[in-house]
Phi, psi and omega in degrees: 000144176272171181293324183298309180294323177297316181290330171298315178298315178297319176301316178296319178296322178296317177297318179296320183297318176297318177290323179300320182297335181272353179286163181288157178301327180293318178300313181297323179292318179294319180298318178295320181297314182295318178301319181291323180293315178301315182294317178298321179294323175296317179294323176297325180288355173293329179247348179249162175298141176147165185276069186303320184284358170256318185287321180300311177299327176297312178298317178295321177298319176297315180289335181293342177292334184252325190240135175292325180298322179290325179294320177294317179294324175298314176302315178296319179296318179294322178297316177296323177299318177299316179295317180295321177299314179298318180295322180295323181291333184271358178291148180280158175302326178299313179299319179295318179294315179298321176298316180294317179297317181294322178297314181295320177298317178294320179293316179299319177297317179293321179295316177297320182294320179293321181282314185273333180277174179262072183259116187287344177291337178269114188292330185272002179263000000 
């Protein structure tokens, strides 16, 4: 991420924070509850299928309106996302091809195991 989009995000969060402070305590309690659920769902997606690295920052952004710890965690998550994006751009074509081949091999192995093995989760076997 470049500095301009990040500062725009920070500016938007600051505006939201100011508007959030004017909301009723009931609204804020509901917002925090939903933010905790979204964050917990994102953490669950670290081991379950799902876009954890998208959902967790959304939940942290929601919680950052109320809590300083969530604001710091969101800053840290955005910093790690920037580093990961830069590292992904620096990968060589060879690494990308090997990653794609490995992914296809794992999927093919799982499909073969599901078809040839005695897996009760697959209804047609």
